[in-house]
C-alpha positions as a LaTeX table, in Angstrom:
\begin{tabular}{lrrr}
\hline
Residue & $x$ (\AA) & $y$ (\AA) & $z$ (\AA) \\
\hline
Met1 & 13.64 & 12.21 & $-4.01$ \\
Phe2 & 12.93 & 9.99 & $-1.02$ \\
Ala3 & 14.62 & 6.69 & $-0.16$ \\
Ser4 & 13.15 & 4.15 & 2.26 \\
Ala5 & 16.50 & 2.52 & 3.08 \\
Leu6 & 20.00 & 3.87 & 3.66 \\
Glu7 & 21.35 & 1.53 & 0.98 \\
Leu8 & 18.91 & 3.03 & $-1.52$ \\
Glu9 & 19.82 & 6.54 & $-0.39$ \\
Ala10 & 23.49 & 5.80 & $-1.07$ \\
Asp11 & 22.64 & 4.51 & $-4.54$ \\
Cys12 & 20.58 & 7.60 & $-5.34$ \\
Leu13 & 23.31 & 9.96 & $-4.12$ \\
Ala14 & 25.43 & 8.77 & $-7.03$ \\
Phe15 & 23.04 & 10.71 & $-9.29$ \\
Thr16 & 21.70 & 13.58 & $-7.18$ \\
Asn17 & 22.17 & 15.24 & $-3.81$ \\
Ala18 & 18.44 & 15.88 & $-3.54$ \\
Val19 & 17.76 & 12.68 & $-1.63$ \\
Ser20 & 16.17 & 12.31 & 1.79 \\
Tyr21 & 16.01 & 9.16 & 3.87 \\
Val22 & 12.47 & 8.50 & 5.08 \\
Pro23 & 11.91 & 4.92 & 6.27 \\
His24 & 8.61 & 3.13 & 5.95 \\
Gly25 & 5.84 & 3.96 & 8.36 \\
Val26 & 3.10 & 1.77 & 9.78 \\
Asp27 & $-0.67$ & 1.80 & 10.10 \\
Trp28 & $-0.25$ & 2.10 & 13.84 \\
Ala29 & $-3.93$ & 2.50 & 14.71 \\
His30 & $-4.81$ & $-0.67$ & 12.80 \\
Phe31 & $-2.22$ & $-2.88$ & 14.49 \\
Arg32 & $-2.81$ & $-1.24$ & 17.86 \\
Thr33 & $-6.14$ & $-3.06$ & 17.95 \\
Ala34 & $-4.19$ & $-6.25$ & 18.70 \\
Val35 & $-3.67$ & $-4.98$ & 22.26 \\
Glu36 & $-6.82$ & $-2.90$ & 22.64 \\
Ala37 & $-9.76$ & $-4.65$ & 20.99 \\
Asp38 & $-11.29$ & $-7.98$ & 21.96 \\
Leu39 & $-10.52$ & $-9.56$ & 18.61 \\
Pro40 & $-11.86$ & $-13.05$ & 17.88 \\
Arg41 & $-9.21$ & $-15.72$ & 17.58 \\
Pro42 & $-8.82$ & $-16.87$ & 13.95 \\
Ala43 & $-10.30$ & $-20.33$ & 13.51 \\
Asp44 & $-7.27$ & $-21.74$ & 11.68 \\
Leu45 & $-4.85$ & $-21.21$ & 14.56 \\
Pro46 & $-3.79$ & $-24.06$ & 16.88 \\
Thr47 & $-6.00$ & $-24.46$ & 19.94 \\
Asp48 & $-3.92$ & $-26.74$ & 22.18 \\
Gly49 & $-2.70$ & $-23.90$ & 24.38 \\
His50 & 0.96 & $-24.03$ & 23.37 \\
Pro51 & 2.69 & $-20.74$ & 22.46 \\
Ile52 & 2.77 & $-19.47$ & 18.89 \\
Val53 & 5.75 & $-18.03$ & 17.04 \\
Gly54 & 4.48 & $-16.17$ & 14.00 \\
Phe55 & 5.54 & $-14.73$ & 10.67 \\
Ile56 & 3.40 & $-12.55$ & 8.41 \\
Gly57 & 4.55 & $-11.74$ & 4.89 \\
Leu58 & 5.48 & $-13.06$ & 1.48 \\
Ile59 & 7.40 & $-16.33$ & 1.71 \\
Asp60 & 9.94 & $-16.08$ & $-1.10$ \\
His61 & 13.62 & $-16.73$ & $-1.79$ \\
Trp62 & 14.76 & $-14.13$ & 0.74 \\
Ile63 & 13.32 & $-16.10$ & 3.68 \\
Asp64 & 15.79 & $-18.32$ & 5.57 \\
Leu65 & 13.85 & $-21.58$ & 5.37 \\
Pro66 & 16.58 & $-23.76$ & 6.96 \\
Leu67 & 16.54 & $-21.39$ & 9.95 \\
Leu68 & 12.77 & $-21.75$ & 10.26 \\
Gln69 & 12.90 & $-25.53$ & 10.03 \\
Ala70 & 15.56 & $-25.70$ & 12.75 \\
Leu71 & 13.52 & $-23.27$ & 14.84 \\
Ala72 & 10.36 & $-25.34$ & 14.51 \\
Arg73 & 12.15 & $-28.43$ & 15.75 \\
Arg74 & 13.64 & $-26.69$ & 18.77 \\
Ile75 & 10.56 & $-24.81$ & 19.98 \\
Ala76 & 8.21 & $-27.81$ & 19.91 \\
Pro77 & 5.59 & $-28.25$ & 21.29 \\
Ala78 & 5.19 & $-24.52$ & 20.58 \\
His79 & 3.88 & $-23.76$ & 17.10 \\
Leu80 & 5.35 & $-21.90$ & 14.13 \\
Val81 & 2.59 & $-20.17$ & 12.17 \\
Met82 & 3.36 & $-18.77$ & 8.72 \\
Val83 & 0.83 & $-16.29$ & 7.33 \\
Gly84 & 1.37 & $-15.23$ & 3.74 \\
Gln85 & 1.56 & $-16.21$ & 0.11 \\
Thr86 & 4.22 & $-18.81$ & $-0.75$ \\
Arg87 & 6.37 & $-18.53$ & $-3.89$ \\
Val88 & 9.06 & $-21.10$ & $-3.08$ \\
Asp89 & 9.16 & $-24.77$ & $-2.16$ \\
Val90 & 8.32 & $-25.00$ & 1.54 \\
Ser91 & 7.60 & $-28.73$ & 1.63 \\
Ala92 & 10.43 & $-29.50$ & 4.07 \\
Leu93 & 9.30 & $-26.77$ & 6.46 \\
Ala94 & 5.62 & $-27.64$ & 6.12 \\
Ala95 & 6.39 & $-31.27$ & 6.97 \\
Glu96 & 7.30 & $-30.32$ & 10.53 \\
Pro97 & 4.33 & $-31.29$ & 12.74 \\
Asn98 & 4.20 & $-27.96$ & 14.58 \\
Val99 & 4.37 & $-25.78$ & 11.45 \\
His100 & 1.18 & $-24.27$ & 10.07 \\
Met101 & 1.20 & $-22.70$ & 6.59 \\
Leu102 & $-1.98$ & $-20.61$ & 6.60 \\
Gly103 & $-1.62$ & $-18.77$ & 3.31 \\
Arg104 & $-2.46$ & $-15.18$ & 2.57 \\
Lys105 & $-4.89$ & $-13.30$ & 4.83 \\
Ser106 & $-6.66$ & $-9.98$ & 4.43 \\
Phe107 & $-4.99$ & $-6.92$ & 5.90 \\
Ala108 & $-8.06$ & $-6.39$ & 8.07 \\
Asp109 & $-7.49$ & $-9.75$ & 9.79 \\
Leu110 & $-3.78$ & $-9.38$ & 10.57 \\
Pro111 & $-4.18$ & $-7.80$ & 14.04 \\
Ala112 & $-6.20$ & $-10.82$ & 15.16 \\
Tyr113 & $-3.33$ & $-13.12$ & 14.18 \\
Cys114 & $-0.82$ & $-10.84$ & 15.90 \\
Arg115 & $-2.92$ & $-10.90$ & 19.06 \\
Ala116 & $-2.63$ & $-14.69$ & 19.15 \\
Phe117 & 1.13 & $-14.74$ & 18.54 \\
Asp118 & 3.64 & $-14.75$ & 21.39 \\
Val119 & 6.74 & $-13.86$ & 19.34 \\
Ala120 & 7.10 & $-12.59$ & 15.77 \\
Leu121 & 9.90 & $-13.17$ & 13.29 \\
Val122 & 11.82 & $-11.34$ & 10.58 \\
Pro123 & 13.80 & $-14.36$ & 9.29 \\
Phe124 & 15.37 & $-12.81$ & 6.20 \\
Leu125 & 18.60 & $-13.92$ & 4.61 \\
Val126 & 21.11 & $-11.07$ & 4.60 \\
Asn127 & 22.28 & $-10.46$ & 1.03 \\
Asp128 & 22.56 & $-7.72$ & $-1.59$ \\
Leu129 & 18.78 & $-7.64$ & $-2.06$ \\
Thr130 & 17.73 & $-7.56$ & 1.58 \\
Arg131 & 20.35 & $-4.99$ & 2.59 \\
Ala132 & 18.14 & $-2.47$ & 0.78 \\
Val133 & 14.92 & $-3.77$ & 2.36 \\
Asn134 & 13.11 & $-1.92$ & 5.12 \\
Pro135 & 10.57 & $-4.48$ & 6.37 \\
Ile136 & 7.26 & $-2.88$ & 7.26 \\
Lys137 & 6.45 & $-6.06$ & 9.20 \\
Leu138 & 8.87 & $-5.07$ & 11.98 \\
Arg139 & 6.85 & $-1.94$ & 12.68 \\
Glu140 & 3.58 & $-3.82$ & 12.30 \\
Tyr141 & 4.62 & $-6.47$ & 14.80 \\
Leu142 & 5.79 & $-3.91$ & 17.35 \\
Ser143 & 2.67 & $-1.80$ & 16.85 \\
Ala144 & 0.70 & $-4.95$ & 17.67 \\
Gly145 & 2.70 & $-5.31$ & 20.88 \\
Leu146 & 4.74 & $-8.29$ & 19.74 \\
Pro147 & 8.37 & $-8.91$ & 20.67 \\
Val148 & 10.42 & $-9.53$ & 17.52 \\
Val149 & 13.43 & $-11.69$ & 16.76 \\
Ser150 & 15.16 & $-10.72$ & 13.52 \\
Thr151 & 18.21 & $-11.37$ & 11.43 \\
Pro152 & 20.57 & $-8.35$ & 11.14 \\
Leu153 & 19.13 & $-6.43$ & 8.21 \\
Pro154 & 20.72 & $-2.96$ & 8.06 \\
Glu155 & 17.35 & $-1.22$ & 8.40 \\
Ile156 & 16.51 & $-3.23$ & 11.52 \\
Leu157 & 19.81 & $-2.65$ & 13.33 \\
Pro158 & 18.68 & 0.79 & 14.63 \\
Phe159 & 15.99 & $-1.06$ & 16.61 \\
Ala160 & 18.59 & $-3.17$ & 18.46 \\
Asp161 & 18.57 & $-0.88$ & 21.50 \\
Arg162 & 14.80 & $-0.56$ & 21.62 \\
Pro163 & 12.70 & $-2.80$ & 23.86 \\
Gly164 & 11.12 & $-5.77$ & 22.14 \\
Thr165 & 13.61 & $-6.32$ & 19.31 \\
Thr166 & 16.37 & $-8.96$ & 19.40 \\
Ile167 & 18.76 & $-9.35$ & 16.47 \\
His168 & 20.96 & $-12.35$ & 15.66 \\
Glu169 & 22.57 & $-13.72$ & 12.51 \\
Asp170 & 23.76 & $-17.00$ & 14.01 \\
His171 & 21.02 & $-19.63$ & 13.81 \\
Asp172 & 21.59 & $-21.00$ & 17.30 \\
Gln173 & 21.51 & $-17.53$ & 18.86 \\
Phe174 & 18.40 & $-16.60$ & 16.87 \\
Ile175 & 16.59 & $-19.74$ & 18.02 \\
Glu176 & 17.67 & $-19.29$ & 21.63 \\
Ala177 & 16.36 & $-15.70$ & 21.55 \\
Val178 & 12.96 & $-17.00$ & 20.46 \\
Arg179 & 12.98 & $-19.62$ & 23.20 \\
Leu180 & 13.89 & $-17.00$ & 25.81 \\
Glu181 & 10.96 & $-14.85$ & 24.72 \\
Leu182 & 8.62 & $-17.83$ & 24.90 \\
Arg183 & 9.78 & $-18.66$ & 28.41 \\
Ala184 & 9.50 & $-15.07$ & 29.61 \\
Gly185 & 6.15 & $-14.23$ & 28.09 \\
Arg186 & 4.75 & $-10.70$ & 27.94 \\
Ala187 & 1.82 & $-9.42$ & 29.97 \\
Ile188 & $-0.73$ & $-7.30$ & 28.12 \\
Glu189 & 0.66 & $-4.17$ & 29.81 \\
Gln190 & 4.11 & $-4.94$ & 28.41 \\
Arg191 & 2.68 & $-5.52$ & 24.96 \\
Arg192 & 0.84 & $-2.21$ & 25.09 \\
Ala193 & 4.09 & $-0.49$ & 26.02 \\
Leu194 & 5.77 & $-1.93$ & 22.91 \\
Ser195 & 2.87 & $-0.65$ & 20.84 \\
Asp196 & 2.95 & 2.79 & 22.49 \\
Ala197 & 6.59 & 3.21 & 21.49 \\
Met198 & 5.66 & 2.83 & 17.81 \\
Arg199 & 3.08 & 5.61 & 17.63 \\
Glu200 & 5.66 & 8.04 & 16.25 \\
Glu201 & 6.41 & 5.62 & 13.39 \\
Ser202 & 2.96 & 6.06 & 11.82 \\
Trp203 & 2.45 & 6.91 & 8.15 \\
Glu204 & 1.06 & 10.26 & 9.29 \\
Gly205 & 4.40 & 10.99 & 10.94 \\
Arg206 & 6.27 & 9.98 & 7.80 \\
Leu207 & 4.08 & 12.23 & 5.66 \\
Ala208 & 4.79 & 15.14 & 7.97 \\
Ala209 & 8.52 & 14.49 & 7.62 \\
Met210 & 8.27 & 14.39 & 3.83 \\
Leu211 & 6.24 & 17.59 & 3.69 \\
Ser212 & 8.82 & 19.28 & 5.91 \\
Val213 & 11.59 & 18.29 & 3.49 \\
Leu214 & 9.61 & 19.52 & 0.51 \\
Lys215 & 8.86 & 22.82 & 2.22 \\
Ala216 & 12.53 & 23.33 & 3.09 \\
Thr217 & 13.60 & 22.75 & $-0.51$ \\
Gln218 & 10.95 & 24.98 & $-2.05$ \\
Ser219 & 12.33 & 27.91 & $-4.00$ \\
Pro220 & 11.26 & 31.45 & $-3.02$ \\
Glu221 & 9.48 & 31.76 & $-6.35$ \\
Ala222 & 7.43 & 28.62 & $-5.65$ \\
Ala223 & 6.57 & 29.63 & $-2.08$ \\
\hline
\end{tabular}
C-alpha cells in the first residue's frame, strides 16, 4: 500500500505495516516549458505591466478566501489571478478591482499562465482535511520556475529549507512574503534553477521508487 501524505500513512499503519510513503510527483517536462519555451501570453491576463500573483487549482472550502482578499488589497496595483473551477462563493474576493477569476483552463495551457506569473500561492486553510493533502500544485509551480508562498501544510513543510518556497500561517507574514518576492523579482536564470531542482520529483522518479518497494517486498516464490 502506498500513501501520498504522512498523515495518510499514519492512518493506514493502524491496519497494516505494509505501507510506504510516496508523495505526489509532477509532470516536470510539461511545466519546465514555462522557462524554456517561448509560450504565447494568454489573452485573458492583465496587460498593464504590473506583476501577477497567481493561483492554479480548485477553489473550494479549503481555500483561505479572507487571506486572498487581504492580499489583493495590499499588493495593488499588482494583480491576483485565480485559475480554476470555483465551488464556493467568491463574490467578495472577485469584487476587488485587481482580482481576476479566470475559471478552469486546460492542462496544456497551464505553463503559459505560470510563465506570466511572478509569484504563486498555496493559500490553503490548515485543518483536519488539508493536513492529509499533498498539493501537486507546489511541485508544478516550482517546476515552472515560480517562487511559492504557502500556508504551513504538513506536506509542504519539508520544502521550507529549499529555495523558492516561503511558508507562513500568519496572514500579515504571508502577505509580506508575497510583497518581498514581488519587489525582488526573479531573473529567468533564477527561475530555471528552481525548475532544475524539481527534476527529481517527476512522476517517473516516483514510479521508480514504487517499483523498488514492490521488488523489495516480493516473496522468493514470486520472484
